[in-house]
mmCIF file of the N, C-alpha and C atoms, coordinates in Angstrom:
data_MODEL
# 
_entry.id   MODEL 
# 
loop_
_atom_site.group_PDB 
_atom_site.id 
_atom_site.type_symbol 
_atom_site.label_atom_id 
_atom_site.label_alt_id 
_atom_site.label_comp_id 
_atom_site.label_asym_id 
_atom_site.label_entity_id 
_atom_site.label_seq_id 
_atom_site.pdbx_PDB_ins_code 
_atom_site.Cartn_x 
_atom_site.Cartn_y 
_atom_site.Cartn_z 
_atom_site.occupancy 
_atom_site.B_iso_or_equiv 
_atom_site.pdbx_formal_charge 
_atom_site.auth_seq_id 
_atom_site.auth_comp_id 
_atom_site.auth_asym_id 
_atom_site.auth_atom_id 
_atom_site.pdbx_PDB_model_num 
ATOM 1   N N  . MET A 1 1  ? 114.408 72.433  135.449 1.00 0.00 ? 1  MET A N  1 
ATOM 2   C CA . MET A 1 1  ? 115.022 71.696  134.356 1.00 0.00 ? 1  MET A CA 1 
ATOM 3   C C  . MET A 1 1  ? 113.986 71.103  133.408 1.00 0.00 ? 1  MET A C  1 
ATOM 4   N N  . THR A 1 2  ? 112.807 70.817  133.886 1.00 0.00 ? 2  THR A N  1 
ATOM 5   C CA . THR A 1 2  ? 111.798 70.248  133.008 1.00 0.00 ? 2  THR A CA 1 
ATOM 6   C C  . THR A 1 2  ? 111.279 71.285  132.011 1.00 0.00 ? 2  THR A C  1 
ATOM 7   N N  . VAL A 1 3  ? 111.512 72.554  132.321 1.00 0.00 ? 3  VAL A N  1 
ATOM 8   C CA . VAL A 1 3  ? 111.105 73.613  131.394 1.00 0.00 ? 3  VAL A CA 1 
ATOM 9   C C  . VAL A 1 3  ? 111.886 73.498  130.093 1.00 0.00 ? 3  VAL A C  1 
ATOM 10  N N  . LEU A 1 4  ? 113.124 73.035  130.175 1.00 0.00 ? 4  LEU A N  1 
ATOM 11  C CA . LEU A 1 4  ? 113.948 72.867  128.971 1.00 0.00 ? 4  LEU A CA 1 
ATOM 12  C C  . LEU A 1 4  ? 113.345 71.852  128.013 1.00 0.00 ? 4  LEU A C  1 
ATOM 13  N N  . LEU A 1 5  ? 112.578 70.906  128.534 1.00 0.00 ? 5  LEU A N  1 
ATOM 14  C CA . LEU A 1 5  ? 111.928 69.925  127.666 1.00 0.00 ? 5  LEU A CA 1 
ATOM 15  C C  . LEU A 1 5  ? 110.895 70.596  126.759 1.00 0.00 ? 5  LEU A C  1 
ATOM 16  N N  . TYR A 1 6  ? 110.391 71.739  127.185 1.00 0.00 ? 6  TYR A N  1 
ATOM 17  C CA . TYR A 1 6  ? 109.436 72.491  126.367 1.00 0.00 ? 6  TYR A CA 1 
ATOM 18  C C  . TYR A 1 6  ? 110.122 73.576  125.541 1.00 0.00 ? 6  TYR A C  1 
ATOM 19  N N  . LEU A 1 7  ? 111.120 74.218  126.131 1.00 0.00 ? 7  LEU A N  1 
ATOM 20  C CA . LEU A 1 7  ? 111.743 75.363  125.471 1.00 0.00 ? 7  LEU A CA 1 
ATOM 21  C C  . LEU A 1 7  ? 112.636 74.964  124.297 1.00 0.00 ? 7  LEU A C  1 
ATOM 22  N N  . ILE A 1 8  ? 113.371 73.880  124.417 1.00 0.00 ? 8  ILE A N  1 
ATOM 23  C CA . ILE A 1 8  ? 114.276 73.478  123.325 1.00 0.00 ? 8  ILE A CA 1 
ATOM 24  C C  . ILE A 1 8  ? 113.491 73.085  122.072 1.00 0.00 ? 8  ILE A C  1 
ATOM 25  N N  . PRO A 1 9  ? 112.474 72.240  122.154 1.00 0.00 ? 9  PRO A N  1 
ATOM 26  C CA . PRO A 1 9  ? 111.700 71.958  120.936 1.00 0.00 ? 9  PRO A CA 1 
ATOM 27  C C  . PRO A 1 9  ? 110.973 73.190  120.397 1.00 0.00 ? 9  PRO A C  1 
ATOM 28  N N  . ALA A 1 10 ? 110.511 74.072  121.286 1.00 0.00 ? 10 ALA A N  1 
ATOM 29  C CA . ALA A 1 10 ? 109.843 75.291  120.828 1.00 0.00 ? 10 ALA A CA 1 
ATOM 30  C C  . ALA A 1 10 ? 110.831 76.184  120.066 1.00 0.00 ? 10 ALA A C  1 
ATOM 31  N N  . ALA A 1 11 ? 112.046 76.311  120.569 1.00 0.00 ? 11 ALA A N  1 
ATOM 32  C CA . ALA A 1 11 ? 113.057 77.124  119.890 1.00 0.00 ? 11 ALA A CA 1 
ATOM 33  C C  . ALA A 1 11 ? 113.436 76.502  118.550 1.00 0.00 ? 11 ALA A C  1 
ATOM 34  N N  . LEU A 1 12 ? 113.577 75.207  118.508 1.00 0.00 ? 12 LEU A N  1 
ATOM 35  C CA . LEU A 1 12 ? 113.898 74.533  117.242 1.00 0.00 ? 12 LEU A CA 1 
ATOM 36  C C  . LEU A 1 12 ? 112.753 74.677  116.245 1.00 0.00 ? 12 LEU A C  1 
ATOM 37  N N  . GLY A 1 13 ? 111.520 74.566  116.725 1.00 0.00 ? 13 GLY A N  1 
ATOM 38  C CA . GLY A 1 13 ? 110.367 74.719  115.839 1.00 0.00 ? 13 GLY A CA 1 
ATOM 39  C C  . GLY A 1 13 ? 110.268 76.131  115.275 1.00 0.00 ? 13 GLY A C  1 
ATOM 40  N N  . LEU A 1 14 ? 110.478 77.147  116.117 1.00 0.00 ? 14 LEU A N  1 
ATOM 41  C CA . LEU A 1 14 ? 110.445 78.531  115.635 1.00 0.00 ? 14 LEU A CA 1 
ATOM 42  C C  . LEU A 1 14 ? 111.582 78.804  114.650 1.00 0.00 ? 14 LEU A C  1 
ATOM 43  N N  . GLY A 1 15 ? 112.743 78.225  114.916 1.00 0.00 ? 15 GLY A N  1 
ATOM 44  C CA . GLY A 1 15 ? 113.861 78.370  113.983 1.00 0.00 ? 15 GLY A CA 1 
ATOM 45  C C  . GLY A 1 15 ? 113.559 77.737  112.641 1.00 0.00 ? 15 GLY A C  1 
ATOM 46  N N  . LEU A 1 16 ? 112.929 76.585  112.665 1.00 0.00 ? 16 LEU A N  1 
ATOM 47  C CA . LEU A 1 16 ? 112.546 75.898  111.429 1.00 0.00 ? 16 LEU A CA 1 
ATOM 48  C C  . LEU A 1 16 ? 111.508 76.706  110.656 1.00 0.00 ? 16 LEU A C  1 
ATOM 49  N N  . ILE A 1 17 ? 110.535 77.275  111.358 1.00 0.00 ? 17 ILE A N  1 
ATOM 50  C CA . ILE A 1 17 ? 109.531 78.113  110.700 1.00 0.00 ? 17 ILE A CA 1 
ATOM 51  C C  . ILE A 1 17 ? 110.186 79.341  110.067 1.00 0.00 ? 17 ILE A C  1 
ATOM 52  N N  . GLY A 1 18 ? 111.120 79.958  110.788 1.00 0.00 ? 18 GLY A N  1 
ATOM 53  C CA . GLY A 1 18 ? 111.832 81.114  110.238 1.00 0.00 ? 18 GLY A CA 1 
ATOM 54  C C  . GLY A 1 18 ? 112.656 80.755  109.010 1.00 0.00 ? 18 GLY A C  1 
ATOM 55  N N  . MET A 1 19 ? 113.312 79.609  109.049 1.00 0.00 ? 19 MET A N  1 
ATOM 56  C CA . MET A 1 19 ? 114.114 79.189  107.899 1.00 0.00 ? 19 MET A CA 1 
ATOM 57  C C  . MET A 1 19 ? 113.223 78.881  106.699 1.00 0.00 ? 19 MET A C  1 
ATOM 58  N N  . LEU A 1 20 ? 112.079 78.247  106.935 1.00 0.00 ? 20 LEU A N  1 
ATOM 59  C CA . LEU A 1 20 ? 111.159 77.962  105.834 1.00 0.00 ? 20 LEU A CA 1 
ATOM 60  C C  . LEU A 1 20 ? 110.594 79.249  105.236 1.00 0.00 ? 20 LEU A C  1 
ATOM 61  N N  . ALA A 1 21 ? 110.300 80.235  106.079 1.00 0.00 ? 21 ALA A N  1 
ATOM 62  C CA . ALA A 1 21 ? 109.804 81.517  105.578 1.00 0.00 ? 21 ALA A CA 1 
ATOM 63  C C  . ALA A 1 21 ? 110.871 82.217  104.741 1.00 0.00 ? 21 ALA A C  1 
ATOM 64  N N  . PHE A 1 22 ? 112.126 82.148  105.180 1.00 0.00 ? 22 PHE A N  1 
ATOM 65  C CA . PHE A 1 22 ? 113.209 82.747  104.404 1.00 0.00 ? 22 PHE A CA 1 
ATOM 66  C C  . PHE A 1 22 ? 113.389 82.046  103.067 1.00 0.00 ? 22 PHE A C  1 
ATOM 67  N N  . LEU A 1 23 ? 113.356 80.726  103.057 1.00 0.00 ? 23 LEU A N  1 
ATOM 68  C CA . LEU A 1 23 ? 113.502 79.992  101.797 1.00 0.00 ? 23 LEU A CA 1 
ATOM 69  C C  . LEU A 1 23 ? 112.346 80.272  100.849 1.00 0.00 ? 23 LEU A C  1 
ATOM 70  N N  . TRP A 1 24 ? 111.132 80.400  101.377 1.00 0.00 ? 24 TRP A N  1 
ATOM 71  C CA . TRP A 1 24 ? 109.987 80.742  100.534 1.00 0.00 ? 24 TRP A CA 1 
ATOM 72  C C  . TRP A 1 24 ? 110.184 82.123  99.912  1.00 0.00 ? 24 TRP A C  1 
ATOM 73  N N  . ALA A 1 25 ? 110.627 83.098  100.715 1.00 0.00 ? 25 ALA A N  1 
ATOM 74  C CA . ALA A 1 25 ? 110.844 84.450  100.199 1.00 0.00 ? 25 ALA A CA 1 
ATOM 75  C C  . ALA A 1 25 ? 111.954 84.457  99.152  1.00 0.00 ? 25 ALA A C  1 
ATOM 76  N N  . LEU A 1 26 ? 112.969 83.662  99.364  1.00 0.00 ? 26 LEU A N  1 
ATOM 77  C CA . LEU A 1 26 ? 114.080 83.591  98.414  1.00 0.00 ? 26 LEU A CA 1 
ATOM 78  C C  . LEU A 1 26 ? 113.615 83.007  97.084  1.00 0.00 ? 26 LEU A C  1 
ATOM 79  N N  . ARG A 1 27 ? 112.813 81.959  97.125  1.00 0.00 ? 27 ARG A N  1 
ATOM 80  C CA . ARG A 1 27 ? 112.341 81.315  95.895  1.00 0.00 ? 27 ARG A CA 1 
ATOM 81  C C  . ARG A 1 27 ? 111.274 82.132  95.179  1.00 0.00 ? 27 ARG A C  1 
ATOM 82  N N  . SER A 1 28 ? 110.529 82.938  95.907  1.00 0.00 ? 28 SER A N  1 
ATOM 83  C CA . SER A 1 28 ? 109.461 83.708  95.263  1.00 0.00 ? 28 SER A CA 1 
ATOM 84  C C  . SER A 1 28 ? 109.961 85.034  94.703  1.00 0.00 ? 28 SER A C  1 
ATOM 85  N N  . GLY A 1 29 ? 111.254 85.326  94.838  1.00 0.00 ? 29 GLY A N  1 
ATOM 86  C CA . GLY A 1 29 ? 111.830 86.507  94.209  1.00 0.00 ? 29 GLY A CA 1 
ATOM 87  C C  . GLY A 1 29 ? 111.719 87.778  95.036  1.00 0.00 ? 29 GLY A C  1 
ATOM 88  N N  . GLN A 1 30 ? 111.582 87.677  96.343  1.00 0.00 ? 30 GLN A N  1 
ATOM 89  C CA . GLN A 1 30 ? 111.449 88.855  97.186  1.00 0.00 ? 30 GLN A CA 1 
ATOM 90  C C  . GLN A 1 30 ? 112.738 89.663  97.255  1.00 0.00 ? 30 GLN A C  1 
ATOM 91  N N  . PHE A 1 31 ? 113.869 89.050  96.996  1.00 0.00 ? 31 PHE A N  1 
ATOM 92  C CA . PHE A 1 31 ? 115.155 89.723  97.128  1.00 0.00 ? 31 PHE A CA 1 
ATOM 93  C C  . PHE A 1 31 ? 115.796 90.033  95.784  1.00 0.00 ? 31 PHE A C  1 
ATOM 94  N N  . GLU A 1 32 ? 115.020 90.062  94.714  1.00 0.00 ? 32 GLU A N  1 
ATOM 95  C CA . GLU A 1 32 ? 115.573 90.263  93.378  1.00 0.00 ? 32 GLU A CA 1 
ATOM 96  C C  . GLU A 1 32 ? 115.980 91.709  93.115  1.00 0.00 ? 32 GLU A C  1 
ATOM 97  N N  . ASP A 1 33 ? 115.149 92.676  93.477  1.00 0.00 ? 33 ASP A N  1 
ATOM 98  C CA . ASP A 1 33 ? 115.390 94.072  93.120  1.00 0.00 ? 33 ASP A CA 1 
ATOM 99  C C  . ASP A 1 33 ? 115.462 94.936  94.379  1.00 0.00 ? 33 ASP A C  1 
ATOM 100 N N  . LEU A 1 34 ? 116.571 94.854  95.097  1.00 0.00 ? 34 LEU A N  1 
ATOM 101 C CA . LEU A 1 34 ? 116.700 95.617  96.334  1.00 0.00 ? 34 LEU A CA 1 
ATOM 102 C C  . LEU A 1 34 ? 116.935 97.093  96.067  1.00 0.00 ? 34 LEU A C  1 
ATOM 103 N N  . ASP A 1 35 ? 117.651 97.431  94.996  1.00 0.00 ? 35 ASP A N  1 
ATOM 104 C CA . ASP A 1 35 ? 117.916 98.839  94.702  1.00 0.00 ? 35 ASP A CA 1 
ATOM 105 C C  . ASP A 1 35 ? 116.666 99.566  94.242  1.00 0.00 ? 35 ASP A C  1 
ATOM 106 N N  . GLY A 1 36 ? 115.809 98.900  93.504  1.00 0.00 ? 36 GLY A N  1 
ATOM 107 C CA . GLY A 1 36 ? 114.576 99.534  93.039  1.00 0.00 ? 36 GLY A CA 1 
ATOM 108 C C  . GLY A 1 36 ? 113.673 99.918  94.194  1.00 0.00 ? 36 GLY A C  1 
ATOM 109 N N  . ALA A 1 37 ? 113.558 99.056  95.182  1.00 0.00 ? 37 ALA A N  1 
ATOM 110 C CA . ALA A 1 37 ? 112.717 99.361  96.343  1.00 0.00 ? 37 ALA A CA 1 
ATOM 111 C C  . ALA A 1 37 ? 113.303 100.519 97.137  1.00 0.00 ? 37 ALA A C  1 
ATOM 112 N N  . ALA A 1 38 ? 114.620 100.583 97.231  1.00 0.00 ? 38 ALA A N  1 
ATOM 113 C CA . ALA A 1 38 ? 115.257 101.681 97.967  1.00 0.00 ? 38 ALA A CA 1 
ATOM 114 C C  . ALA A 1 38 ? 115.053 103.011 97.250  1.00 0.00 ? 38 ALA A C  1 
ATOM 115 N N  . ARG A 1 39 ? 115.048 103.003 95.944  1.00 0.00 ? 39 ARG A N  1 
ATOM 116 C CA . ARG A 1 39 ? 114.860 104.253 95.195  1.00 0.00 ? 39 ARG A CA 1 
ATOM 117 C C  . ARG A 1 39 ? 113.397 104.678 95.155  1.00 0.00 ? 39 ARG A C  1 
ATOM 118 N N  . ARG A 1 40 ? 112.471 103.718 95.142  1.00 0.00 ? 40 ARG A N  1 
ATOM 119 C CA . ARG A 1 40 ? 111.046 104.061 95.118  1.00 0.00 ? 40 ARG A CA 1 
ATOM 120 C C  . ARG A 1 40 ? 110.620 104.822 96.360  1.00 0.00 ? 40 ARG A C  1 
ATOM 121 N N  . VAL A 1 41 ? 111.280 104.589 97.478  1.00 0.00 ? 41 VAL A N  1 
ATOM 122 C CA . VAL A 1 41 ? 110.937 105.276 98.717  1.00 0.00 ? 41 VAL A CA 1 
ATOM 123 C C  . VAL A 1 41 ? 111.239 106.761 98.596  1.00 0.00 ? 41 VAL A C  1 
ATOM 124 N N  . LEU A 1 42 ? 112.233 107.117 97.817  1.00 0.00 ? 42 LEU A N  1 
ATOM 125 C CA . LEU A 1 42 ? 112.679 108.496 97.732  1.00 0.00 ? 42 LEU A CA 1 
ATOM 126 C C  . LEU A 1 42 ? 111.791 109.372 96.857  1.00 0.00 ? 42 LEU A C  1 
ATOM 127 N N  . PHE A 1 43 ? 110.998 108.787 95.980  1.00 0.00 ? 43 PHE A N  1 
ATOM 128 C CA . PHE A 1 43 ? 110.204 109.566 95.037  1.00 0.00 ? 43 PHE A CA 1 
ATOM 129 C C  . PHE A 1 43 ? 108.751 109.644 95.473  1.00 0.00 ? 43 PHE A C  1 
ATOM 130 N N  . ASP A 1 44 ? 108.166 110.820 95.263  1.00 0.00 ? 44 ASP A N  1 
ATOM 131 C CA . ASP A 1 44 ? 106.756 111.032 95.572  1.00 0.00 ? 44 ASP A CA 1 
ATOM 132 C C  . ASP A 1 44 ? 105.908 110.456 94.441  1.00 0.00 ? 44 ASP A C  1 
ATOM 133 N N  . ASP A 1 45 ? 104.650 110.162 94.711  1.00 0.00 ? 45 ASP A N  1 
ATOM 134 C CA . ASP A 1 45 ? 103.773 109.613 93.681  1.00 0.00 ? 45 ASP A CA 1 
ATOM 135 C C  . ASP A 1 45 ? 103.591 110.568 92.519  1.00 0.00 ? 45 ASP A C  1 
ATOM 136 N N  . ALA A 1 46 ? 103.514 111.871 92.767  1.00 0.00 ? 46 ALA A N  1 
ATOM 137 C CA . ALA A 1 46 ? 103.369 112.844 91.690  1.00 0.00 ? 46 ALA A CA 1 
ATOM 138 C C  . ALA A 1 46 ? 104.597 112.830 90.791  1.00 0.00 ? 46 ALA A C  1 
ATOM 139 N N  . ASP A 1 47 ? 105.772 112.649 91.388  1.00 0.00 ? 47 ASP A N  1 
ATOM 140 C CA . ASP A 1 47 ? 106.991 112.558 90.587  1.00 0.00 ? 47 ASP A CA 1 
ATOM 141 C C  . ASP A 1 47 ? 106.981 111.308 89.720  1.00 0.00 ? 47 ASP A C  1 
ATOM 142 N N  . ALA A 1 48 ? 106.455 110.214 90.237  1.00 0.00 ? 48 ALA A N  1 
ATOM 143 C CA . ALA A 1 48 ? 106.396 108.975 89.460  1.00 0.00 ? 48 ALA A CA 1 
ATOM 144 C C  . ALA A 1 48 ? 105.465 109.132 88.264  1.00 0.00 ? 48 ALA A C  1 
ATOM 145 N N  . GLU A 1 49 ? 104.353 109.837 88.454  1.00 0.00 ? 49 GLU A N  1 
ATOM 146 C CA . GLU A 1 49 ? 103.435 110.063 87.332  1.00 0.00 ? 49 GLU A CA 1 
ATOM 147 C C  . GLU A 1 49 ? 104.082 110.955 86.283  1.00 0.00 ? 49 GLU A C  1 
ATOM 148 N N  . ALA A 1 50 ? 104.839 111.956 86.712  1.00 0.00 ? 50 ALA A N  1 
ATOM 149 C CA . ALA A 1 50 ? 105.502 112.854 85.770  1.00 0.00 ? 50 ALA A CA 1 
ATOM 150 C C  . ALA A 1 50 ? 106.577 112.106 84.986  1.00 0.00 ? 50 ALA A C  1 
ATOM 151 N N  . ARG A 1 51 ? 107.261 111.178 85.647  1.00 0.00 ? 51 ARG A N  1 
ATOM 152 C CA . ARG A 1 51 ? 108.275 110.397 84.940  1.00 0.00 ? 51 ARG A CA 1 
ATOM 153 C C  . ARG A 1 51 ? 107.631 109.415 83.981  1.00 0.00 ? 51 ARG A C  1 
ATOM 154 N N  . ALA A 1 52 ? 106.454 108.936 84.310  1.00 0.00 ? 52 ALA A N  1 
ATOM 155 C CA . ALA A 1 52 ? 105.768 107.989 83.431  1.00 0.00 ? 52 ALA A CA 1 
ATOM 156 C C  . ALA A 1 52 ? 105.271 108.684 82.167  1.00 0.00 ? 52 ALA A C  1 
ATOM 157 N N  . ARG A 1 53 ? 104.840 109.945 82.291  1.00 0.00 ? 53 ARG A N  1 
ATOM 158 C CA . ARG A 1 53 ? 104.369 110.729 81.148  1.00 0.00 ? 53 ARG A CA 1 
ATOM 159 C C  . ARG A 1 53 ? 105.241 111.976 81.038  1.00 0.00 ? 53 ARG A C  1 
ATOM 160 N N  . PRO A 1 54 ? 106.335 111.926 80.274  1.00 0.00 ? 54 PRO A N  1 
ATOM 161 C CA . PRO A 1 54 ? 107.261 113.049 80.226  1.00 0.00 ? 54 PRO A CA 1 
ATOM 162 C C  . PRO A 1 54 ? 106.650 114.333 79.650  1.00 0.00 ? 54 PRO A C  1 
ATOM 163 N N  . SER A 1 55 ? 105.613 114.232 78.839  1.00 0.00 ? 55 SER A N  1 
ATOM 164 C CA . SER A 1 55 ? 105.034 115.430 78.250  1.00 0.00 ? 55 SER A CA 1 
ATOM 165 C C  . SER A 1 55 ? 104.123 116.168 79.220  1.00 0.00 ? 55 SER A C  1 
ATOM 166 N N  . ALA A 1 56 ? 103.682 115.485 80.256  1.00 0.00 ? 56 ALA A N  1 
ATOM 167 C CA . ALA A 1 56 ? 102.773 116.113 81.220  1.00 0.00 ? 56 ALA A CA 1 
ATOM 168 C C  . ALA A 1 56 ? 103.544 117.020 82.166  1.00 0.00 ? 56 ALA A C  1 
ATOM 169 N N  . GLN A 1 57 ? 102.931 118.125 82.542  1.00 0.00 ? 57 GLN A N  1 
ATOM 170 C CA . GLN A 1 57 ? 103.549 119.034 83.491  1.00 0.00 ? 57 GLN A CA 1 
ATOM 171 C C  . GLN A 1 57 ? 103.183 118.592 84.903  1.00 0.00 ? 57 GLN A C  1 
ATOM 172 N N  . PRO A 1 58 ? 104.082 118.807 85.856  1.00 0.00 ? 58 PRO A N  1 
ATOM 173 C CA . PRO A 1 58 ? 103.740 118.501 87.247  1.00 0.00 ? 58 PRO A CA 1 
ATOM 174 C C  . PRO A 1 58 ? 102.578 119.375 87.711  1.00 0.00 ? 58 PRO A C  1 
ATOM 175 N N  . PRO A 1 59 ? 101.796 118.938 88.678  1.00 0.00 ? 59 PRO A N  1 
ATOM 176 C CA . PRO A 1 59 ? 100.606 119.677 89.115  1.00 0.00 ? 59 PRO A CA 1 
ATOM 177 C C  . PRO A 1 59 ? 100.913 121.100 89.584  1.00 0.00 ? 59 PRO A C  1 
ATOM 178 N N  . GLN A 1 60 ? 102.098 121.386 90.112  1.00 0.00 ? 60 GLN A N  1 
ATOM 179 C CA . GLN A 1 60 ? 102.423 122.712 90.606  1.00 0.00 ? 60 GLN A CA 1 
ATOM 180 C C  . GLN A 1 60 ? 102.580 123.717 89.463  1.00 0.00 ? 60 GLN A C  1 
ATOM 181 N N  . GLN A 1 61 ? 102.953 123.289 88.267  1.00 0.00 ? 61 GLN A N  1 
ATOM 182 C CA . GLN A 1 61 ? 103.272 124.198 87.189  1.00 0.00 ? 61 GLN A CA 1 
ATOM 183 C C  . GLN A 1 61 ? 102.114 124.381 86.193  1.00 0.00 ? 61 GLN A C  1 
ATOM 184 N N  . ARG A 1 62 ? 101.000 123.739 86.400  1.00 0.00 ? 62 ARG A N  1 
ATOM 185 C CA . ARG A 1 62 ? 99.873  123.901 85.499  1.00 0.00 ? 62 ARG A CA 1 
ATOM 186 C C  . ARG A 1 62 ? 99.275  125.287 85.682  1.00 0.00 ? 62 ARG A C  1 
ATOM 187 N N  . SER A 1 63 ? 98.815  125.875 84.610  1.00 0.00 ? 63 SER A N  1 
ATOM 188 C CA . SER A 1 63 ? 98.211  127.202 84.698  1.00 0.00 ? 63 SER A CA 1 
ATOM 189 C C  . SER A 1 63 ? 96.822  127.087 85.295  1.00 0.00 ? 63 SER A C  1 
ATOM 190 N N  . ARG A 1 64 ? 96.497  128.036 86.156  1.00 0.00 ? 64 ARG A N  1 
ATOM 191 C CA . ARG A 1 64 ? 95.175  128.031 86.792  1.00 0.00 ? 64 ARG A CA 1 
ATOM 192 C C  . ARG A 1 64 ? 94.238  128.901 85.999  1.00 0.00 ? 64 ARG A C  1 
ATOM 193 N N  . GLN A 1 65 ? 93.030  128.430 85.804  1.00 0.00 ? 65 GLN A N  1 
ATOM 194 C CA . GLN A 1 65 ? 92.049  129.180 85.010  1.00 0.00 ? 65 GLN A CA 1 
ATOM 195 C C  . GLN A 1 65 ? 90.927  129.652 85.866  1.00 0.00 ? 65 GLN A C  1 
# 
């Protein structure tokens, strides 16, 4: 039973730390653009460069000299 004297405050302290971390993430804007992060996972870096510069050809279609 004396173990509970250590475990209950430890559990409350960890819960408080978790809640503070969540509030910090909420205030710093970590949850603002959830759809953008989900879509970024689906695209390759080469595709992102091609979308950034529409006139550029993807590396696979460039003519070899």
